[in-house]
Structures are given as structure tokens and as C-alpha cells.
KOLMI-216144 format. One line per 4 residues: number of its first residue (from 1); for each residue y negated, z, x negated of N, C-alpha, C. Coordinates in nm, 3 decimals, decimal comma. Atoms other than C-alpha are relative to their C-alpha. Layout:
% KOLMI-216144
NUM) Y Z X Y Z X Y Z X ~ ...
This chain:
% KOLMI-216144
1) 0,087 -0,058 0,102 -6,791 16,700 -18,951 -0,124 0,058 0,065 ~ 0,120 -0,065 -0,050 -7,083 16,931 -18,893 -0,113 -0,038 -0,095 ~ 0,101 0,057 0,089 -7,375 16,736 -19,037 -0,140 0,040 0,042 ~ 0,138 -0,040 -0,023 -7,731 16,864 -19,068 -0,093 -0,095 -0,074
5) 0,100 0,078 0,072 -8,052 16,697 -19,177 -0,040 0,076 -0,127 ~ 0,041 -0,062 0,124 -8,146 16,764 -19,537 -0,152 0,022 0,002 ~ 0,144 -0,019 0,013 -8,489 16,905 -19,620 -0,063 -0,127 -0,055 ~ 0,067 0,123 0,041 -8,730 16,612 -19,658 -0,148 0,028 -0,025
9) 0,141 -0,022 0,036 -9,066 16,619 -19,836 -0,059 -0,132 -0,048 ~ 0,070 0,119 0,048 -9,328 16,361 -19,930 -0,035 0,011 -0,148 ~ 0,029 -0,028 0,140 -9,408 16,521 -20,265 0,041 0,144 -0,025 ~ -0,043 -0,137 0,027 -9,315 16,841 -20,445 -0,048 0,041 -0,139
13) 0,043 -0,051 0,129 -9,445 17,058 -20,726 0,122 0,055 -0,076 ~ -0,107 -0,056 0,081 -9,231 17,182 -21,013 0,035 0,141 0,046 ~ -0,024 -0,139 -0,039 -9,272 17,542 -20,898 0,078 0,010 0,130 ~ -0,070 -0,002 -0,129 -9,163 17,474 -20,540 0,143 -0,053 -0,016
17) -0,133 0,057 0,020 -8,873 17,255 -20,654 0,095 0,101 -0,063 ~ -0,087 -0,096 0,069 -8,736 17,519 -20,891 0,037 0,117 0,092 ~ -0,023 -0,119 -0,083 -8,774 17,810 -20,649 0,082 -0,030 0,125 ~ -0,059 0,028 -0,132 -8,663 17,638 -20,328 0,129 -0,081 -0,008
21) -0,114 0,091 0,003 -8,404 17,384 -20,443 0,086 0,011 -0,126 ~ -0,082 0,002 0,122 -8,296 17,392 -20,808 0,073 0,132 -0,024 ~ -0,065 -0,129 0,026 -8,229 17,763 -20,854 0,102 0,034 0,107 ~ -0,103 -0,027 -0,102 -8,054 17,808 -20,516 0,101 -0,113 0,018
25) -0,093 0,114 -0,006 -7,878 17,471 -20,568 0,011 -0,056 0,143 ~ 0,011 0,054 -0,135 -7,992 17,315 -20,242 -0,057 -0,142 -0,008 ~ 0,049 0,139 0,010 -8,038 16,937 -20,192 -0,133 -0,020 0,072 ~ 0,126 0,035 -0,066 -8,371 16,780 -20,098 -0,024 -0,149 -0,019
29) 0,038 0,142 0,005 -8,488 16,424 -20,020 -0,151 -0,008 -0,018 ~ 0,142 0,018 0,028 -8,825 16,326 -20,171 -0,035 -0,146 0,032 ~ 0,029 0,136 -0,047 -8,958 16,022 -19,983 -0,095 -0,072 -0,095 ~ 0,087 0,085 0,080 -9,103 15,741 -20,194 -0,037 0,057 -0,136
33) 0,035 -0,072 0,122 -9,091 15,956 -20,508 -0,019 -0,094 -0,119 ~ 0,011 0,094 0,112 -9,045 15,656 -20,741 -0,132 -0,077 -0,001 ~ 0,125 0,075 -0,007 -9,376 15,509 -20,627 -0,104 0,051 -0,098 ~ 0,094 -0,054 0,100 -9,552 15,732 -20,880 0,018 -0,067 -0,136
37) -0,022 0,068 0,127 -9,401 15,523 -21,162 -0,097 -0,116 -0,014 ~ 0,096 0,107 0,024 -9,650 15,284 -21,318 0,061 -0,138 0,028 ~ -0,066 0,129 -0,017 -9,394 15,000 -21,307 0,095 -0,001 0,120 ~ -0,085 -0,006 -0,119 -9,251 15,078 -20,965 0,030 -0,138 0,058
41) -0,018 0,133 -0,059 -9,301 14,715 -20,859 0,109 -0,082 -0,070 ~ -0,107 0,071 0,070 -9,036 14,610 -21,113 0,140 0,045 0,043 ~ -0,130 -0,051 -0,040 -8,759 14,807 -20,943 0,050 -0,076 0,123 ~ -0,055 0,086 -0,105 -8,606 14,523 -20,743 0,106 -0,091 -0,063
45) -0,111 0,084 0,048 -8,309 14,287 -20,771 -0,050 -0,124 -0,073 ~ 0,053 0,120 0,067 -8,524 13,989 -20,870 -0,036 0,031 -0,145 ~ 0,036 -0,037 0,136 -8,656 14,171 -21,176 0,124 0,022 -0,086 ~ -0,125 -0,021 0,072 -8,308 14,283 -21,278 0,064 -0,135 -0,034
49) -0,055 0,134 0,020 -8,191 13,923 -21,237 -0,064 -0,069 -0,120 ~ 0,072 0,064 0,112 -8,458 13,804 -21,481 0,040 0,057 -0,135 ~ -0,017 -0,070 0,127 -8,368 14,059 -21,747 0,143 0,005 -0,053 ~ -0,138 -0,023 0,046 -7,986 14,066 -21,761 0,057 -0,115 -0,082
53) -0,050 0,111 0,080 -7,945 13,726 -21,924 0,139 -0,044 0,041 ~ -0,136 0,047 -0,027 -7,581 13,619 -21,956 0,102 0,113 0,002 ~ -0,093 -0,114 -0,002 -7,431 13,965 -21,927 0,108 -0,017 0,106 ~ -0,110 -0,005 -0,096 -7,095 14,006 -21,757 0,026 0,145 0,034
57) -0,021 -0,138 -0,044 -7,017 14,316 -21,552 0,134 0,015 0,071 ~ -0,120 -0,033 -0,075 -6,706 14,484 -21,415 -0,035 0,036 0,143 ~ 0,026 -0,024 -0,141 -6,684 14,503 -21,036 0,112 0,082 0,063 ~ -0,093 -0,081 -0,078 -6,519 14,745 -20,795 -0,019 -0,036 0,147
61) 0,014 0,025 -0,143 -6,450 14,715 -20,422 0,044 0,122 0,078 ~ -0,031 -0,114 -0,086 -6,356 14,936 -20,126 0,148 0,036 0,002 ~ -0,144 -0,026 -0,007 -5,980 14,918 -20,175 0,036 0,121 -0,088 ~ -0,046 -0,111 0,084 -5,795 15,226 -20,305 0,044 -0,050 -0,137
65) -0,039 0,038 0,136 -5,729 15,221 -20,678 0,149 -0,029 -0,008 ~ -0,139 0,035 0,023 -5,404 15,056 -20,784 0,065 0,111 -0,084 ~ -0,063 -0,110 0,075 -5,168 15,339 -20,893 0,057 -0,043 -0,134 ~ -0,053 0,049 0,126 -5,041 15,116 -21,173 -0,110 -0,029 -0,103
69) 0,112 0,025 0,091 -5,389 15,087 -21,328 -0,086 0,126 -0,010 ~ 0,093 -0,111 0,015 -5,649 15,331 -21,455 -0,101 -0,003 0,114 ~ 0,091 -0,007 -0,115 -5,881 15,453 -21,179 -0,137 -0,058 -0,031 ~ 0,132 0,051 0,036 -6,189 15,342 -21,373 0,003 -0,145 -0,049
73) -0,012 0,139 0,043 -6,061 14,990 -21,444 -0,054 -0,094 0,108 ~ 0,055 0,092 -0,100 -6,265 14,714 -21,268 0,108 -0,093 0,055 ~ -0,097 0,092 -0,060 -6,082 14,481 -21,031 -0,025 -0,144 -0,045 ~ 0,033 0,133 0,049 -6,263 14,174 -21,167 -0,131 0,008 -0,078
77) 0,126 0,008 0,074 -6,559 14,062 -21,379 -0,078 -0,122 0,049 ~ 0,086 0,108 -0,046 -6,855 13,838 -21,300 -0,130 0,003 -0,081 ~ 0,133 0,002 0,059 -7,181 13,723 -21,456 -0,094 0,084 0,088 ~ 0,089 -0,089 -0,074 -7,443 13,979 -21,357 -0,088 -0,079 0,096
81) 0,089 0,080 -0,084 -7,675 13,710 -21,224 0,073 -0,057 0,122 ~ -0,079 0,051 -0,113 -7,398 13,561 -21,009 0,027 0,111 0,101 ~ -0,022 -0,113 -0,089 -7,328 13,906 -20,870 -0,124 0,029 0,085 ~ 0,124 -0,024 -0,075 -7,693 13,959 -20,772 -0,021 -0,108 0,106
85) 0,014 0,109 -0,098 -7,703 13,618 -20,605 0,098 0,019 0,116 ~ -0,102 -0,022 -0,103 -7,381 13,704 -20,418 -0,042 0,104 0,101 ~ 0,031 -0,109 -0,094 -7,495 14,035 -20,270 -0,129 -0,026 0,077 ~ 0,121 0,036 -0,074 -7,834 13,889 -20,173 0,029 -0,106 0,106
89) -0,030 0,113 -0,087 -7,671 13,590 -20,005 0,089 0,037 0,118 ~ -0,100 -0,026 -0,104 -7,388 13,746 -19,803 0,052 0,143 -0,010 ~ -0,060 -0,134 0,004 -7,213 14,071 -19,709 0,110 0,006 -0,107 ~ -0,100 -0,016 0,104 -6,996 14,203 -19,990 0,027 0,148 -0,023
93) -0,030 -0,139 0,035 -6,815 14,523 -20,084 0,008 0,018 -0,152 ~ 0,002 -0,012 0,145 -6,845 14,450 -20,456 -0,113 0,093 -0,044 ~ 0,102 -0,088 0,055 -7,030 14,713 -20,654 0,018 0,016 -0,150 ~ 0,001 -0,028 0,143 -7,122 14,792 -21,013 -0,011 0,150 -0,017
97) -0,009 -0,146 0,017 -7,040 15,142 -21,132 -0,044 0,041 -0,140 ~ 0,037 -0,068 0,125 -7,209 15,348 -21,405 -0,044 -0,097 -0,110 ~ 0,060 0,093 0,096 -7,414 15,080 -21,579 -0,105 0,077 -0,080 ~ 0,085 -0,085 0,083 -7,574 15,271 -21,869 -0,115 -0,082 -0,057
101) 0,118 0,078 0,039 -7,928 15,145 -21,926 -0,018 -0,003 -0,151 ~ 0,025 -0,007 0,144 -7,955 15,263 -22,287 0,092 -0,093 -0,078 ~ -0,095 0,088 0,068 -7,650 15,052 -22,380 -0,020 -0,147 0,035 ~ -0,005 0,138 -0,049 -7,699 14,739 -22,172 -0,136 -0,063 0,033
105) 0,130 0,056 -0,037 -8,064 14,700 -22,068 -0,111 0,099 -0,036 ~ 0,095 -0,104 0,043 -8,282 14,936 -22,277 -0,145 -0,031 0,036 ~ 0,136 0,035 -0,039 -8,594 14,743 -22,174 -0,045 0,076 0,125 ~ 0,034 -0,070 -0,123 -8,576 14,925 -21,841 -0,048 0,143 -0,025
109) 0,037 -0,138 0,030 -8,631 15,259 -22,013 -0,151 0,023 0,009 ~ 0,146 -0,016 -0,004 -9,005 15,194 -22,026 -0,056 -0,018 0,141 ~ 0,046 0,027 -0,136 -9,020 15,118 -21,653 0,010 0,121 0,093 ~ -0,002 -0,121 -0,082 -8,968 15,475 -21,533 -0,033 0,120 -0,088
113) 0,024 -0,126 0,071 -9,060 15,831 -21,627 0,088 0,107 0,063 ~ -0,080 -0,112 -0,050 -8,852 16,145 -21,597 -0,093 0,099 0,070 ~ 0,089 -0,092 -0,072 -9,015 16,359 -21,326 0,004 0,141 -0,060 ~ 0,010 -0,135 0,054 -9,135 16,696 -21,450 0,028 0,101 0,112
117) -0,041 -0,093 -0,105 -8,937 16,920 -21,217 0,055 0,131 -0,055 ~ -0,035 -0,129 0,057 -8,857 17,197 -21,460 0,140 0,013 -0,054 ~ -0,133 -0,008 0,061 -8,505 17,110 -21,571 0,014 -0,109 -0,105 ~ -0,015 0,090 0,114 -8,382 16,931 -21,882 0,095 -0,114 0,034
121) -0,082 0,118 -0,028 -8,249 16,576 -21,844 0,089 -0,035 -0,120 ~ -0,087 0,055 0,102 -7,957 16,429 -22,036 -0,038 -0,147 -0,014 ~ 0,064 0,130 0,004 -8,149 16,120 -22,148 0,086 -0,109 -0,065 ~ -0,088 0,101 0,059 -7,858 15,944 -22,317 0,057 -0,095 0,106
125) -0,072 0,084 -0,098 -7,711 15,813 -21,992 -0,071 -0,012 0,135 ~ 0,052 0,039 -0,131 -7,957 15,708 -21,721 0,084 -0,119 0,048 ~ -0,099 0,098 -0,045 -7,723 15,498 -21,507 -0,043 -0,071 0,129 ~ 0,024 0,080 -0,119 -7,756 15,218 -21,252 0,130 -0,020 0,078
129) -0,112 0,029 -0,090 -7,529 15,158 -20,953 -0,048 -0,107 0,098 ~ 0,036 0,110 -0,090 -7,530 14,839 -20,741 0,106 -0,014 0,107 ~ -0,097 0,022 -0,106 -7,367 14,759 -20,410 -0,044 -0,104 0,100 ~ 0,027 0,092 -0,109 -7,342 14,485 -20,150 -0,007 0,075 0,132
133) 0,025 -0,065 -0,129 -7,407 14,555 -19,782 0,125 0,056 0,066 ~ -0,124 -0,057 -0,054 -7,040 14,641 -19,717 0,061 0,103 -0,094 ~ -0,059 -0,088 0,103 -6,987 14,860 -20,025 -0,011 0,146 0,038 ~ 0,002 -0,144 -0,016 -6,900 15,225 -20,007 0,070 0,064 -0,120
137) -0,054 -0,073 0,115 -6,810 15,486 -20,267 0,079 0,118 0,053 ~ -0,088 -0,108 -0,041 -6,520 15,724 -20,216 -0,066 0,136 -0,021 ~ 0,054 -0,135 0,013 -6,617 16,087 -20,156 0,046 0,062 -0,132 ~ -0,032 -0,055 0,131 -6,635 16,252 -20,498 -0,113 0,091 -0,047
141) 0,109 -0,067 0,071 -6,831 16,483 -20,724 0,004 -0,048 -0,144 ~ 0,008 0,054 0,136 -6,948 16,391 -21,074 0,069 0,095 -0,098 ~ -0,086 -0,079 0,086 -6,707 16,507 -21,342 -0,079 0,080 -0,103 ~ 0,077 -0,073 0,102 -6,985 16,614 -21,583 -0,075 0,120 0,058
145) 0,059 -0,116 -0,069 -7,115 16,865 -21,323 -0,150 0,016 -0,025 ~ 0,145 -0,007 0,017 -7,478 16,778 -21,396 -0,071 0,003 0,134 ~ 0,086 0,014 -0,117 -7,759 16,819 -21,145 -0,055 -0,143 -0,001 ~ 0,034 0,141 -0,007 -7,853 16,470 -21,023 -0,129 -0,025 0,078
149) 0,115 0,052 -0,073 -8,179 16,304 -20,925 0,026 -0,149 0,019 ~ -0,053 0,132 -0,033 -8,075 15,985 -20,749 -0,107 -0,080 0,076 ~ 0,104 0,085 -0,060 -8,332 15,707 -20,672 0,064 -0,125 0,059 ~ -0,052 0,119 -0,068 -8,261 15,426 -20,426 -0,105 -0,111 0,001
153) 0,091 0,115 0,001 -8,409 15,073 -20,444 0,056 -0,115 0,085 ~ -0,031 0,116 -0,087 -8,412 14,762 -20,221 0,057 0,048 0,132 ~ -0,058 -0,028 -0,131 -8,167 14,821 -19,934 0,015 0,147 0,032 ~ -0,021 -0,137 -0,048 -8,102 15,130 -19,725 0,144 0,044 -0,032
157) -0,131 -0,057 0,032 -7,811 15,362 -19,795 0,021 0,130 0,076 ~ -0,037 -0,126 -0,066 -7,630 15,639 -19,605 0,076 0,086 -0,100 ~ -0,066 -0,092 0,092 -7,526 15,943 -19,806 0,045 0,123 0,078 ~ -0,050 -0,127 -0,051 -7,308 16,236 -19,701 0,014 0,096 -0,117
161) -0,007 -0,101 0,105 -7,337 16,555 -19,907 0,070 0,124 0,052 ~ -0,068 -0,125 -0,032 -7,114 16,861 -19,909 -0,002 0,091 -0,122 ~ 0,001 -0,097 0,109 -7,145 17,176 -20,118 0,142 0,021 -0,053 ~ -0,132 -0,022 0,058 -6,857 17,266 -20,353 0,090 0,092 0,084
165) -0,082 -0,093 -0,078 -6,746 17,545 -20,118 0,062 -0,064 0,123 ~ -0,062 0,072 -0,112 -6,650 17,281 -19,858 0,123 -0,080 -0,043 ~ -0,111 0,080 0,055 -6,378 17,130 -20,082 0,128 0,013 0,083 ~ -0,126 -0,024 -0,070 -6,096 17,288 -19,884 0,012 -0,081 0,129
169) -0,003 0,076 -0,126 -6,195 17,097 -19,567 -0,009 -0,151 -0,022 ~ 0,025 0,141 0,029 -6,245 16,762 -19,742 0,123 -0,075 -0,051 ~ -0,123 0,062 0,049 -5,884 16,692 -19,851 -0,015 -0,044 -0,145 ~ 0,014 0,024 0,144 -5,958 16,718 -20,221 0,136 -0,026 -0,062
173) -0,124 0,034 0,070 -5,690 16,552 -20,432 0,009 0,086 -0,127 ~ -0,013 -0,084 0,120 -5,555 16,790 -20,701 -0,017 -0,081 -0,130 ~ 0,022 0,061 0,132 -5,645 16,714 -21,065 -0,085 -0,126 0,009 ~ 0,088 0,115 -0,015 -5,918 16,475 -20,956 -0,136 0,047 0,049
177) 0,134 -0,032 -0,050 -6,283 16,462 -20,851 -0,028 -0,071 0,133 ~ 0,020 0,071 -0,125 -6,226 16,274 -20,524 0,091 0,053 0,110 ~ -0,084 -0,037 -0,114 -6,077 16,319 -20,178 0,107 -0,108 0,021 ~ -0,103 0,099 -0,029 -5,782 16,131 -20,028 -0,065 -0,134 0,034
181) 0,057 0,134 -0,009 -5,832 15,755 -20,011 -0,023 -0,048 0,143 ~ -0,003 0,064 -0,132 -5,775 15,693 -19,640 -0,086 0,069 0,105 ~ 0,095 -0,055 -0,097 -6,054 15,896 -19,476 -0,111 -0,102 0,023 ~ 0,111 0,088 -0,037 -6,301 15,676 -19,289 -0,117 0,089 0,040
185) 0,111 -0,091 -0,027 -6,627 15,871 -19,311 -0,101 -0,057 0,099 ~ 0,086 0,058 -0,103 -6,797 15,631 -19,073 0,058 0,020 0,139 ~ -0,070 -0,026 -0,126 -6,536 15,684 -18,800 0,115 0,097 -0,028 ~ -0,105 -0,095 0,042 -6,347 16,003 -18,898 0,104 0,024 0,109
189) -0,113 -0,024 -0,090 -6,005 16,054 -18,740 0,038 0,148 -0,013 ~ -0,024 -0,143 0,009 -5,988 16,425 -18,666 0,142 0,040 0,040 ~ -0,142 -0,027 -0,026 -5,631 16,400 -18,539 0,079 -0,009 -0,129 ~ -0,069 0,016 0,128 -5,515 16,278 -18,878 -0,053 0,097 -0,104
193) 0,063 -0,089 0,099 -5,761 16,497 -19,072 -0,074 0,113 0,074 ~ 0,063 -0,103 -0,084 -5,825 16,805 -18,852 -0,095 0,092 -0,076 ~ 0,088 -0,090 0,076 -5,981 17,015 -19,130 -0,138 -0,060 -0,019 ~ 0,127 0,068 0,024 -6,254 16,754 -19,179 -0,103 0,033 0,109
197) 0,088 -0,032 -0,113 -6,397 16,848 -18,838 -0,087 0,121 -0,029 ~ 0,070 -0,126 0,027 -6,507 17,182 -18,982 -0,082 -0,003 -0,129 ~ 0,077 0,012 0,124 -6,667 17,054 -19,304 -0,150 -0,005 0,034 ~ 0,144 -0,007 -0,024 -7,039 17,142 -19,309 -0,076 -0,068 -0,114
201) 0,071 0,074 0,103 -7,270 16,905 -19,490 -0,129 -0,059 0,051 ~ 0,126 0,065 -0,033 -7,573 16,679 -19,477 0,020 -0,151 0,012 ~ 0,004 0,145 -0,012 -7,634 16,321 -19,363 -0,141 -0,045 -0,036 ~ 0,130 0,046 0,050 -7,914 16,136 -19,545 -0,005 -0,152 0,005
205) 0,023 0,144 0,006 -8,054 15,786 -19,503 -0,113 -0,025 -0,101 ~ 0,096 0,026 0,107 -8,230 15,663 -19,818 -0,058 -0,140 0,010 ~ 0,070 0,128 0,000 -8,485 15,384 -19,846 -0,061 -0,025 -0,137 ~ 0,057 0,044 0,126 -8,663 15,198 -20,125 -0,098 0,103 -0,058
209) 0,087 -0,094 0,067 -8,817 15,446 -20,369 0,029 0,145 0,024 ~ -0,034 -0,140 -0,029 -8,664 15,762 -20,224 0,081 0,061 -0,115 ~ -0,078 -0,074 0,098 -8,519 16,029 -20,453 0,074 0,114 0,070 ~ -0,082 -0,106 -0,058 -8,237 16,268 -20,360 0,049 0,091 -0,111
213) -0,052 -0,098 0,094 -8,166 16,586 -20,554 0,136 0,047 0,048 ~ -0,137 -0,043 -0,029 -7,791 16,652 -20,560 0,041 0,106 -0,101 ~ -0,035 -0,107 0,094 -7,699 16,990 -20,712 0,138 -0,021 -0,062 ~ -0,125 0,010 0,075 -7,413 17,029 -20,957 0,122 0,021 0,089
217) -0,128 -0,015 -0,071 -7,066 16,974 -20,812 -0,002 -0,038 0,145 ~ 0,006 0,040 -0,142 -7,187 16,846 -20,475 0,082 -0,126 0,023 ~ -0,075 0,118 -0,043 -6,952 16,606 -20,301 -0,098 -0,100 0,060 ~ 0,085 0,102 -0,062 -7,115 16,274 -20,208 0,079 -0,127 0,030
221) -0,054 0,128 -0,047 -7,012 15,966 -20,014 -0,118 -0,093 0,023 ~ 0,110 0,097 -0,012 -7,236 15,658 -20,040 0,046 -0,124 0,075 ~ -0,027 0,123 -0,075 -7,243 15,370 -19,793 -0,125 -0,088 -0,004 ~ 0,112 0,094 0,004 -7,469 15,075 -19,872 -0,013 -0,068 0,136
225) 0,025 0,065 -0,128 -7,620 14,956 -19,544 -0,061 -0,138 -0,019 ~ 0,055 0,128 0,043 -7,797 14,669 -19,722 0,021 -0,012 -0,151 ~ -0,015 0,017 0,145 -7,762 14,520 -20,068 -0,111 0,076 -0,071 ~ 0,100 -0,077 0,071 -7,937 14,746 -20,316 0,057 0,061 -0,126
229) -0,047 -0,066 0,122 -7,912 14,958 -20,626 -0,074 0,132 -0,017 ~ 0,057 -0,133 0,021 -7,997 15,302 -20,760 0,005 0,035 -0,148 ~ -0,007 -0,057 0,133 -8,065 15,493 -21,077 0,021 0,150 0,016 ~ -0,026 -0,143 -0,001 -7,929 15,841 -21,141 -0,043 0,060 -0,134
233) 0,041 -0,079 0,116 -8,099 16,080 -21,382 0,069 0,134 0,012 ~ -0,081 -0,121 -0,009 -7,886 16,380 -21,468 -0,038 0,102 -0,105 ~ 0,021 -0,108 0,097 -7,916 16,715 -21,638 0,131 0,025 -0,073 ~ -0,119 -0,048 0,070 -7,678 16,852 -21,896 0,037 0,134 0,061
237) -0,039 -0,128 -0,060 -7,472 17,142 -21,755 -0,065 0,119 -0,069 ~ 0,067 -0,117 0,055 -7,662 17,467 -21,798 0,085 0,125 0,018 ~ -0,075 -0,124 -0,010 -7,506 17,805 -21,865 0,142 -0,016 -0,052 ~ -0,133 0,010 0,060 -7,176 17,882 -22,041 0,112 -0,024 0,100
241) -0,107 0,016 -0,100 -6,968 17,901 -21,723 0,011 -0,145 0,046 ~ -0,002 0,139 -0,046 -7,070 17,555 -21,599 0,042 -0,094 -0,113 ~ -0,037 0,083 0,114 -7,036 17,409 -21,949 0,151 0,004 -0,024 ~ -0,145 -0,013 0,019 -6,681 17,543 -21,985 0,076 -0,073 0,111
245) -0,065 0,069 -0,111 -6,592 17,411 -21,640 -0,006 -0,151 -0,020 ~ 0,015 0,143 0,025 -6,729 17,068 -21,732 0,098 -0,047 -0,108 ~ -0,091 0,036 0,108 -6,529 17,060 -22,057 0,145 -0,002 0,050 ~ -0,134 -0,004 -0,056 -6,216 17,157 -21,865 0,025 -0,123 0,088
249) -0,013 0,116 -0,088 -6,278 16,882 -21,607 0,016 -0,129 -0,080 ~ 0,004 0,126 0,074 -6,350 16,611 -21,864 0,117 -0,016 -0,095 ~ -0,096 0,015 0,109 -6,101 16,685 -22,141 0,141 0,050 0,031 ~ -0,133 -0,051 -0,031 -5,810 16,869 -21,977 0,051 -0,058 0,131
253) -0,047 0,047 -0,131 -5,784 16,791 -21,606 0,004 -0,152 0,005 ~ 0,008 0,147 -0,007 -5,896 16,428 -21,638 0,111 -0,067 -0,079 ~ -0,099 0,066 0,084 -5,663 16,341 -21,924 0,143 0,038 0,037 ~ -0,132 -0,035 -0,055 -5,370 16,532 -21,775 0,036 -0,094 0,113
257) -0,024 0,091 -0,113 -5,408 16,324 -21,460 0,026 -0,142 -0,049 ~ -0,022 0,135 0,053 -5,436 16,001 -21,661 0,141 -0,016 -0,057 ~ -0,133 0,005 0,059 -5,116 16,082 -21,849 0,107 -0,003 0,107 ~ -0,099 -0,005 -0,107 -4,922 16,172 -21,534 -0,001 -0,129 0,081
261) 0,011 0,126 -0,073 -5,052 15,860 -21,358 0,068 -0,113 -0,077 ~ -0,060 0,104 0,083 -4,941 15,644 -21,650 0,152 0,010 0,000 ~ -0,144 -0,021 0,007 -4,592 15,798 -21,655 0,067 -0,021 0,136 ~ -0,068 -0,001 -0,130 -4,515 15,840 -21,284 -0,058 -0,098 0,101
265) 0,062 0,104 -0,082 -4,752 15,580 -21,132 -0,011 0,041 0,147 ~ 0,021 -0,022 -0,144 -4,733 15,560 -20,750 0,058 0,132 0,047 ~ -0,062 -0,126 -0,040 -4,503 15,861 -20,722 -0,097 0,117 -0,022 ~ 0,096 -0,105 0,031 -4,768 16,080 -20,887 -0,119 -0,004 0,098
269) 0,112 0,016 -0,091 -5,050 15,940 -20,670 0,038 0,049 0,140 ~ -0,045 -0,040 -0,133 -4,849 15,989 -20,349 0,017 0,151 0,011 ~ -0,022 -0,145 -0,005 -4,756 16,346 -20,439 -0,133 0,074 0,005 ~ 0,131 -0,063 -0,004 -5,118 16,435 -20,503 -0,065 -0,014 0,138
273) 0,052 0,019 -0,135 -5,217 16,287 -20,167 0,064 0,100 0,097 ~ -0,071 -0,094 -0,086 -4,950 16,496 -19,996 -0,050 0,143 -0,021 ~ 0,046 -0,134 0,032 -5,068 16,808 -20,173 -0,139 0,025 0,056 ~ 0,134 -0,013 -0,056 -5,425 16,742 -20,060 0,008 0,033 0,149
277) -0,020 -0,028 -0,143 -5,308 16,735 -19,696 0,046 0,145 0,019 ~ -0,055 -0,136 -0,012 -5,110 17,057 -19,745 -0,108 0,105 -0,024 ~ 0,103 -0,098 0,034 -5,401 17,240 -19,907 -0,106 0,012 0,110 ~ 0,103 -0,004 -0,103 -5,654 17,141 -19,642 0,054 0,055 0,132
281) -0,060 -0,055 -0,121 -5,415 17,223 -19,359 0,009 0,152 -0,010 ~ -0,008 -0,144 0,022 -5,361 17,568 -19,508 -0,138 0,063 0,011 ~ 0,137 -0,051 -0,009 -5,737 17,616 -19,545 -0,047 0,005 0,145 ~ 0,037 0,003 -0,140 -5,785 17,517 -19,181 0,068 0,113 0,076
285) -0,073 -0,109 -0,067 -5,515 17,759 -19,064 -0,063 0,135 -0,031 ~ 0,063 -0,127 0,039 -5,676 18,042 -19,260 -0,136 0,018 0,067 ~ 0,131 -0,005 -0,063 -6,020 17,955 -19,123 0,010 0,035 0,149 ~ -0,015 -0,023 -0,145 -5,901 17,949 -18,760 0,052 0,142 0,027
289) -0,048 -0,137 -0,017 -5,718 18,282 -18,802 -0,114 0,098 -0,011 ~ 0,115 -0,089 0,019 -6,033 18,450 -18,933 -0,097 -0,010 0,119 ~ 0,093 0,023 -0,109 -6,239 18,294 -18,655 0,046 0,067 0,128 ~ -0,057 -0,059 -0,123 -6,004 18,424 -18,384 0,026 0,149 -0,019
């Protein structure tokens, strides 16, 4: 992979953000951006532990999804407090996915403010994500195609970002928002995945309070280096073209894949994996021909 450093700033004005990053759809890391929140000191695992009560949460791990189950089905459930104690006590690949604050912990809504960066937020679904120090998230892009402002808390995290035009080199699985399951982005095997060598993207290391702007449709891979959590604030897709693409992704492609997965199970998953290899190999061949 050809990885560059992302633009990094300590603060940013609405005008600069819109002109330099939002309109051209370019990522940027804003160091310590959450520190401007009045209740920034409450964004830690201990505070979350105090507030969740007896809630139970679904957990995911690093293993590929079982082809006989829905991709968004948790592998197990645990009391939220027990989960926090677990990831603070020992290495774990357990993570919590898409915990919607407005549904489960609305008290947190008063502990942050939406930064005035010039775009409209979709305030119905501010979401939390948690991970132990061994957790990683498969390379994917968000199906709703919103622009994302992603804040990290507690532990450090490594993020890889790739623009949508790099899909061909990433082994994108057809009718899905993720890449093939068996790529190790920490130790990539370029013999097995030769196209990946030519994927151009960014490598980012996030710390407590940092915010990362991820433009619509950007591929991202997250690796928790320490136990921690994040909140993602997202925009609603802007413009008719992006809105139509989002509706197609959510209501046609997603449900077509769910139906085929339910009917054909592992055979369908394996065929999609094979097709991803074929597509990326073809893209690599075309790229090398043009280059020569």
C-alpha cells in the first residue's frame, strides 16, 4: 500500500474546513478537537460505566462473519459494565458496533456539541463504537454515504483511509460495503493480494480527543491499539446523485445480498470472494498496461 500522512491541524475555522476539506472531499485530522466541549472530562470509560446501568450489549470480534448468519448479528451478548471491565483488564478483540446514543444513553447528548463546520448533521444517530486492545474493524465504507466526523477517546487507534476511487485495488466484495475477509492490513501479503500494493491512501494514528473527518464513501480500517471508544457524527447525504446512490445501497444492494446469503449461504459468500479477486486482478492488469 502507498500510504501518506493525512493533513493534521490543531484547530480549524468553518471557512477553511469547507474550502480545503469538505468541498474537495479530502480527509483531515483535527488534534484534540473534542477538548472544546464543556464536558470533555466525561468522555472516558469510567463515566460510561457509571451511566449504562444494567444494559446488555451485542458484541463482535475479529473473526469473519458466519455465512449462515446475518452479517450484522452479534456473536454474543454481555452486560455493558462487564464488557468495560473486561477491555480495561486484559487484551480483547470484542467490540461494540453502532451504539445509538439517542436510543440507549440519551443523557450523553448534553455532553457534546456539534462543531460548526458548515455542513448539516444527521442528529438522529450519533453513534458510539467500543473496542478492546486487540479489536479491528474490517475495511469498509459506511452504507449511508454520509460525511463523518469521528472522535476518539481513551486509547490510541490506527486508521487506514482510502478514497472511493481506490476500490478496485482493495478487493471490494460485490454487493457489499467491505473488502475480502482475509486481508491482514497490519502485515499485507502482496503475493496473495498484488493489487493492494498499488492502493493509495492515508495512515492515521488517533489519540484521546482527536477528530477525523472522513468524506462520503471513504474506505476505512480501524485497529484499536489500546482499549477505547469513539463517537461518530454524520451528515445526511447531500445532492440528488448521492442520495439516490445511498438509497440504492441501503434498500436494493443490501437487501439483495441478504436474500442471496440466506438462500445460498456459504456458496454465495465464497463466490463473492472469488469475484472480488477477479475484479482486482483485472484492475491491476489494466493499471500495469497503462503504466507501461
